C-alpha positions as CSV (number, residue, x, y, z in Angstrom):
1,M,-4.3,3.8,-29.9
2,P,-4.8,0.1,-28.6
3,S,-8.4,-0.9,-28.3
4,I,-9.2,-0.5,-24.9
5,A,-9.9,-4.3,-24.2
6,G,-6.4,-3.9,-24.9
7,R,-5.2,-1.3,-22.8
8,I,-7.8,-3.4,-19.9
9,R,-5.1,-6.9,-21.0
10,R,-1.9,-4.4,-21.2
11,T,-2.3,-3.2,-17.4
12,E,-3.5,-6.4,-15.8
13,T,-1.1,-7.8,-13.5
14,T,-2.1,-10.9,-10.4
15,N,-1.2,-10.0,-7.3
16,A,1.4,-11.8,-5.8
17,T,0.3,-11.6,-1.6
18,S,-2.1,-10.2,-0.2
19,K,-3.7,-6.7,-0.4
20,T,-3.2,-5.8,3.1
21,K,0.7,-7.6,3.5
22,R,1.4,-4.6,0.5
23,T,-1.3,-2.8,-0.7
24,G,0.3,-2.1,-3.8
25,R,-0.3,-4.2,-6.2
26,A,1.7,-3.4,-9.3
27,R,-0.6,-4.9,-12.2
28,V,-4.5,-3.7,-11.9
29,P,-7.1,-3.4,-14.6
30,A,-7.3,0.0,-16.0
31,L,-11.5,1.2,-16.1
32,A,-12.1,2.2,-19.4
33,A,-14.7,4.1,-21.0
34,T,-17.4,1.3,-21.5
35,L,-17.6,1.1,-17.3
36,A,-21.5,2.3,-17.9
37,C,-24.9,2.4,-18.8
38,T,-25.0,2.0,-22.2
39,T,-22.5,1.8,-24.2
40,L,-21.9,5.2,-25.5
41,A,-21.6,6.6,-21.8
42,L,-18.3,7.6,-20.5
43,G,-16.5,5.9,-16.8
44,L,-18.2,4.5,-14.5
45,T,-22.3,3.7,-13.5
46,G,-23.7,3.0,-10.0
47,C,-27.0,2.5,-11.6
48,A,-27.5,-1.1,-11.0
49,A,-31.4,-1.9,-11.8
50,E,-34.0,-2.7,-9.1
51,P,-31.6,-1.8,-6.1
52,D,-33.2,-1.3,-3.2
53,P,-33.4,2.2,-0.9
54,G,-32.6,1.5,2.0
55,T,-29.8,-1.1,0.7
56,V,-25.9,1.0,-0.1
57,T,-23.1,-2.2,-1.6
58,V,-19.7,-1.9,-1.2
59,L,-17.5,-3.9,-3.6
60,N,-14.1,-5.0,-1.0
61,S,-11.9,-7.2,-1.0
62,A,-13.0,-8.6,3.0
63,T,-12.8,-12.2,2.1
64,D,-10.9,-13.5,5.0
65,T,-14.2,-14.2,7.0
66,A,-12.9,-13.0,10.2
67,E,-12.1,-9.6,8.3
68,H,-15.4,-9.7,6.5
69,T,-17.5,-9.9,9.5
70,A,-15.9,-7.2,11.5
71,N,-16.2,-4.9,8.0
72,Q,-20.2,-6.3,8.5
73,R,-20.0,-4.7,12.1
74,F,-17.9,-0.6,11.6
75,F,-21.2,-1.0,8.6
76,D,-23.8,-2.1,11.2
77,R,-22.8,0.9,13.0
78,C,-23.4,2.9,10.7
79,S,-26.2,2.5,8.7
80,K,-28.7,1.2,10.6
81,P,-28.8,4.8,12.7
82,L,-28.8,6.2,9.8
83,G,-31.8,3.8,8.5
84,L,-30.0,2.1,6.2
85,K,-28.0,-1.5,7.0
86,V,-24.5,-2.3,4.3
87,E,-24.2,-5.8,1.8
88,Q,-20.9,-7.1,1.2
89,I,-19.6,-8.1,-1.5
90,S,-16.1,-9.8,-1.6
91,V,-13.5,-11.1,-3.9
92,P,-10.1,-11.5,-3.4
93,A,-8.2,-8.3,-4.2
94,D,-6.6,-9.2,-7.3
95,Q,-10.0,-9.4,-8.5
96,I,-11.7,-6.1,-7.4
97,A,-11.1,-4.7,-10.8
98,S,-12.5,-6.7,-12.9
99,K,-15.3,-7.1,-10.9
100,A,-16.6,-3.7,-10.9
101,L,-15.6,-3.8,-15.4
102,R,-17.7,-6.9,-15.7
103,M,-20.5,-5.0,-12.4
104,A,-20.9,-2.2,-14.5
105,S,-21.2,-3.8,-17.9
106,S,-23.7,-5.9,-16.3
107,D,-25.5,-2.0,-14.6
108,S,-25.0,-3.7,-10.8
109,L,-21.7,-1.3,-9.5
110,T,-21.7,-0.8,-5.3
111,D,-22.7,2.0,-4.9
112,I,-18.9,1.8,-2.6
113,L,-16.0,0.4,-4.6
114,E,-12.6,-0.1,-1.8
115,L,-9.2,-0.6,-3.8
116,D,-5.8,-1.1,-3.2
117,G,-5.0,3.6,-2.8
118,S,-2.0,2.8,-6.1
119,E,-4.6,1.3,-8.0
120,L,-7.4,5.3,-7.4
121,P,-5.9,6.5,-10.8
122,Q,-7.0,5.0,-13.5
123,F,-10.2,4.3,-11.1
124,A,-10.1,8.1,-10.9
125,Q,-9.0,8.4,-15.2
126,T,-12.4,7.6,-16.6
127,E,-14.6,9.8,-14.6
128,G,-17.1,7.4,-13.2
129,L,-16.0,9.0,-10.1
130,R,-17.8,10.9,-7.2
131,P,-15.3,14.0,-5.6
132,L,-15.6,13.0,-2.1
133,D,-16.6,16.5,-0.8
134,E,-19.6,16.3,-4.5
135,V,-21.1,13.3,-1.9
136,G,-20.4,15.5,1.9
137,V,-17.6,12.9,2.2
138,D,-15.6,14.8,5.3
139,T,-11.6,15.0,4.9
140,S,-10.4,17.7,6.7
141,G,-8.3,16.4,10.1
142,L,-6.4,13.6,7.5
143,S,-3.1,13.2,7.4
144,A,-0.8,14.9,3.7
145,S,-0.3,11.4,3.1
146,A,-3.4,10.0,3.9
147,K,-4.7,13.2,1.7
148,S,-2.6,12.0,-1.5
149,L,-3.3,8.1,-1.0
150,G,-6.9,9.3,-2.3
151,S,-6.5,11.6,-4.6
152,Y,-6.1,12.2,-8.0
153,D,-5.0,14.6,-9.7
154,G,-5.0,17.2,-7.3
155,T,-9.1,16.1,-6.7
156,Q,-10.4,13.7,-3.5
157,Y,-11.7,11.0,-4.7
158,G,-11.3,8.4,-1.7
159,I,-10.6,8.2,1.4
160,A,-8.7,5.6,4.1
161,R,-10.1,4.3,6.9
162,S,-6.3,3.2,7.8
163,V,-2.9,3.2,6.5
164,N,0.5,1.3,6.7
165,S,3.6,1.8,5.7
166,L,6.9,-0.8,6.1
167,A,9.7,-0.5,9.7
168,L,12.8,-1.6,10.7
169,I,11.5,-4.5,13.4
170,Y,14.4,-6.3,15.6
171,N,14.9,-9.3,17.1
172,T,15.5,-7.6,20.7
173,K,17.4,-10.6,22.1
174,L,19.9,-10.3,19.1
175,L,21.5,-7.0,19.1
176,K,21.6,-7.0,23.7
177,D,23.9,-9.5,23.2
178,A,25.7,-8.0,20.3
179,G,25.5,-4.7,22.1
180,I,24.1,-2.9,19.4
181,A,21.2,-0.5,19.4
182,P,18.6,-0.6,16.0
183,P,20.5,1.1,13.2
184,T,19.2,4.0,12.7
185,T,21.2,5.0,9.9
186,W,22.9,3.3,6.5
187,E,26.4,3.0,8.3
188,E,25.0,2.4,11.4
189,L,23.4,-0.7,8.8
190,R,26.0,-2.0,7.0
191,T,28.0,-2.1,10.6
192,A,24.7,-3.9,12.9
193,A,24.4,-6.2,9.9
194,K,27.5,-7.3,9.3
195,K,28.3,-8.1,13.7
196,L,24.9,-9.5,13.8
197,T,25.3,-12.0,10.5
198,A,27.1,-15.2,12.3
199,G,26.1,-19.1,10.8
200,D,22.8,-19.8,9.9
201,T,22.1,-15.9,10.8
202,Y,21.9,-13.0,8.5
203,G,22.3,-9.3,10.4
204,M,19.0,-8.3,7.9
205,A,16.6,-9.1,5.1
206,F,14.1,-7.7,2.5
207,S,12.2,-8.6,0.0
208,A,14.0,-8.1,-3.5
209,S,11.4,-9.8,-5.5
210,P,10.7,-8.5,-9.1
211,N,7.1,-7.7,-8.7
212,A,5.2,-5.5,-6.1
213,D,6.3,-6.8,-2.9
214,G,10.3,-5.9,-3.2
215,V,9.1,-2.3,-5.6
216,Y,7.1,-1.4,-2.1
217,Q,10.5,-2.3,0.2
218,F,12.6,-0.3,-2.2
219,L,11.1,2.8,-2.1
220,P,12.8,3.3,1.0
221,F,15.9,3.7,0.5
222,F,14.7,4.9,-3.0
223,W,13.4,8.1,-1.5
224,S,14.8,8.9,1.2
225,A,18.1,9.0,-0.7
226,G,16.4,11.4,-3.4
227,G,15.2,9.4,-5.6
228,D,12.3,10.5,-8.2
229,E,9.8,8.6,-9.4
230,A,9.1,11.3,-12.5
231,E,13.2,11.2,-12.8
232,I,14.9,7.6,-12.0
233,D,18.6,7.7,-13.5
234,N,18.2,11.8,-11.8
235,G,21.8,10.4,-10.0
236,K,20.3,10.2,-6.6
237,G,18.9,6.3,-6.5
238,E,22.2,4.3,-6.9
239,A,22.9,4.7,-3.7
240,A,20.4,3.1,-2.4
241,L,20.6,0.4,-5.3
242,Q,24.1,0.3,-4.0
243,L,24.0,0.0,-0.4
244,W,21.7,-3.2,-1.3
245,K,24.3,-4.1,-3.2
246,D,26.9,-4.0,-0.3
247,L,24.1,-5.5,2.3
248,V,24.1,-8.9,-0.2
249,A,28.0,-8.6,-1.3
250,D,29.6,-8.7,2.7
251,G,27.4,-11.9,3.2
252,S,25.0,-9.4,5.4
253,A,22.2,-10.1,4.3
254,S,20.6,-13.2,1.8
255,K,21.8,-14.1,-2.4
256,S,18.1,-14.8,-1.9
257,V,16.7,-11.6,-1.1
258,V,16.0,-11.7,-5.2
259,N,13.4,-14.4,-4.7
260,W,11.7,-13.6,-1.1
261,N,8.0,-12.5,-0.4
262,Q,8.0,-10.1,2.1
263,Q,5.8,-12.8,3.6
264,D,9.4,-14.8,3.7
265,V,11.2,-12.2,5.1
266,N,9.1,-12.4,8.3
267,D,9.5,-16.8,7.6
268,Q,13.2,-15.9,8.1
269,F,13.0,-13.7,10.9
270,I,10.7,-15.7,13.1
271,A,13.3,-18.6,12.4
272,G,16.4,-17.0,14.0
273,R,17.1,-17.2,10.5
274,A,17.2,-13.4,10.0
275,A,18.5,-10.7,13.1
276,M,16.5,-7.4,11.5
277,M,14.8,-6.7,8.0
278,I,11.9,-4.5,7.2
279,N,8.0,-5.3,7.2
280,G,4.8,-4.2,7.9
281,P,2.2,-4.6,10.5
282,W,0.6,-6.2,8.4
283,Q,3.0,-9.6,10.2
284,V,2.3,-7.8,13.8
285,P,0.3,-10.8,14.4
286,V,1.9,-13.9,13.5
287,L,4.7,-12.1,14.7
288,S,2.5,-11.7,18.2
289,A,1.3,-15.2,17.9
290,Q,4.8,-16.6,17.7
291,K,7.4,-18.0,20.9
292,N,10.4,-18.2,19.4
293,V,12.0,-14.7,18.8
294,D,11.4,-11.1,20.9
295,W,10.7,-8.0,18.7
296,A,10.5,-4.3,18.4
297,V,10.2,-2.0,16.1
298,A,11.7,1.8,14.7
299,S,12.5,3.6,11.4
300,I,14.0,2.6,8.9
301,P,17.3,3.8,8.5
302,V,18.6,6.7,6.5
303,P,20.8,8.3,5.0
304,E,22.4,11.1,6.7
305,A,21.3,11.4,10.8
306,G,18.5,14.1,11.5
307,K,17.1,13.4,8.3
308,P,13.6,11.1,8.2
309,A,12.3,7.9,6.2
310,V,10.8,8.4,3.5
311,P,8.3,5.4,3.0
312,P,5.4,4.6,0.5
313,I,2.0,4.5,2.2
314,G,-0.7,1.0,1.6
315,G,-3.7,1.3,2.2
316,T,-7.2,1.1,0.9
317,V,-9.2,3.7,0.2
318,M,-13.1,3.4,-0.3
319,A,-14.7,5.8,-3.2
320,V,-18.9,6.1,-4.5
321,P,-18.8,5.5,-8.2
322,K,-21.0,8.6,-9.8
323,N,-24.4,7.7,-9.9
324,D,-26.0,10.3,-11.4
325,E,-29.3,8.4,-12.1
326,D,-30.1,8.0,-8.3
327,P,-28.1,10.9,-6.6
328,A,-29.6,9.4,-3.1
329,R,-27.3,6.3,-2.8
330,E,-24.2,8.6,-3.8
331,K,-25.5,10.7,-0.7
332,N,-25.9,7.6,2.3
333,A,-22.8,6.2,0.7
334,G,-20.9,9.7,1.6
335,K,-23.0,9.5,5.2
336,V,-21.7,5.5,5.5
337,L,-18.0,6.7,5.4
338,N,-18.2,9.7,7.4
339,C,-19.2,7.0,10.1
340,L,-16.1,5.0,9.1
341,N,-14.5,8.0,9.5
342,S,-14.8,10.0,13.2
343,E,-11.7,8.9,14.7
344,K,-13.9,7.1,17.3
345,N,-14.2,4.3,15.3
346,Q,-11.2,5.0,12.9
347,L,-9.1,4.0,16.2
348,E,-10.9,1.1,16.9
349,W,-10.7,-0.1,13.6
350,G,-6.9,0.9,13.7
351,E,-6.5,-0.8,16.8
352,S,-7.6,-4.6,15.6
353,V,-5.7,-4.9,12.1
354,N,-2.8,-3.2,12.5
355,N,-3.3,-0.8,10.7
356,V,-2.4,3.0,11.2
357,P,-5.0,5.6,11.8
358,T,-5.8,8.7,8.3
359,R,-6.9,11.4,11.0
360,A,-4.0,12.7,13.0
361,A,-5.2,13.3,17.0
362,A,-7.0,9.2,16.1
363,A,-3.7,8.1,14.5
364,Q,-2.2,10.0,17.8
365,A,-4.1,8.2,20.3
366,Y,-3.2,4.8,18.5
367,A,1.2,5.5,18.6
368,Q,0.0,6.0,22.5
369,Q,-2.4,3.0,22.6
370,N,0.3,1.0,21.4
371,P,4.1,2.2,21.7
372,K,5.0,-1.3,20.1
373,L,3.7,0.0,16.8
374,A,4.1,3.7,17.3
375,A,7.0,4.1,14.6
376,F,4.8,3.1,11.7
377,A,3.2,5.3,13.4
378,E,5.6,8.2,13.1
379,L,6.8,7.2,9.4
380,V,3.2,7.3,7.6
381,T,3.4,11.5,8.4
382,T,6.7,12.0,6.5
383,A,5.4,8.3,4.0
384,R,4.6,9.6,0.8
385,S,2.0,7.2,-1.7
386,R,3.9,5.9,-4.5
387,T,1.7,7.7,-7.8
388,A,1.5,10.7,-6.1
389,K,4.3,12.3,-8.6
390,V,3.5,9.3,-11.9
391,G,-0.8,9.3,-11.6
392,T,-0.8,5.4,-13.5
393,G,1.9,5.8,-15.0
394,W,3.4,4.2,-12.4
395,P,3.0,0.4,-12.6
396,V,5.4,0.4,-15.3
397,V,7.7,2.8,-13.3
398,G,6.6,0.0,-10.9
399,D,8.5,-3.0,-13.1
400,A,11.6,-0.5,-14.4
401,L,12.3,-0.6,-10.3
402,A,12.2,-4.1,-10.2
403,G,14.6,-4.5,-13.1
404,A,17.3,-2.2,-11.6
405,F,17.5,-3.3,-8.6
406,Q,17.2,-6.9,-9.3
407,S,19.8,-6.4,-12.0
408,V,22.9,-5.2,-9.5
409,L,21.9,-7.6,-6.6
410,T,22.0,-9.7,-9.5
411,G,25.7,-8.7,-10.6
412,R,24.0,-7.6,-14.3
413,T,24.7,-4.1,-14.5
414,S,26.0,-1.1,-12.2
415,P,23.3,1.1,-10.3
416,E,24.5,4.1,-12.7
417,Q,23.1,1.5,-15.4
418,A,20.4,-0.2,-13.7
419,L,17.9,3.4,-13.4
420,H,19.8,4.8,-16.5
421,R,17.9,1.7,-18.4
422,A,14.7,2.3,-15.8
423,Q,14.4,5.7,-16.5
424,Q,13.9,4.6,-20.3
425,Q,12.4,1.5,-19.8
426,A,9.4,4.2,-17.9
427,S,10.0,6.5,-21.1
428,A,8.3,4.6,-23.8
429,G,6.2,3.2,-20.9
430,K,4.5,6.3,-20.9
């Protein structure tokens, strides 16, 4: 068995884009059994030396000034009535895990740990996170997909204030001029994309980069076709690869999709070089600020009419590290989390970050108050967590899927061969 340090190095990666884009960093340091107050204890700890009993500390990635300030406003709203205050420690998204590791080794880990949902299994596996029900956090009323995002091995360890997913965003003028309705099936998508392709404008744009951005965008097609990350070569995911291959082969999508991240895709759309794109609500501020393209949002097309789209769910979750030496701190963290996740606060937070609240009632209100983004609210009801089936094995599976669509789009292998090889890669990496 490799050393703990070796396991950490093996799971490290960089975050190609910000966490709010697709919330799915494909590689994170797996917290090891040495995260403790002593070198002999196991798991994460929250035993900071000489902590202020009236302060709840939070480790998050809110390094952007506006986001940090917005977070603090909600933290203050929830902590002051409790006679508490909240202190944020914010680092870049791709440094959350390593920062937590260093803080734990120096006995100073925060009371609340906010991390990407795809990272939760690697943290929970250390048995250093407190199940939320043990600190009084109410998770009733959350959507099934949101519960899945914050759970590991059937236990709820994290709670998301809001979540995001992917949808089809389209240029309303181009589709209207071409007499095309937003496509709802793959056949309609291929037809529309081909008809909308003219001059410097491609009908369709998506990210097929060999990292988490590309994988995140491939999953709605892979899953909607019946693809299974636990059995990659089950014979159903090939159709999704074939769809992407056909879009590129007939010129409806650029060959450059293999290099584009999700921001690149949005840039192409705004520049008028794509009539439709797959993207998420994190692009809304940029889309709303530009004046060149009128846009709207629709559900992601599916293989057959009437079947639901199955996109990935993304977002950050807040967890409570164990603190056996001072359980009162855990309880205070739980009280703050309960307030942050009231329907009112979830709705306000979701609207501020263009994400969908996770409580069903708040999500319905969000859709009613933000009709232009209502498709995202509908899609998260059928969305799935990337780690629900494979847990800590997701990073290996994600890499295998990236290799599959890259090899198909660059003409090296067939869809069937690509997914067979991907299954072999995933099995070898377990």
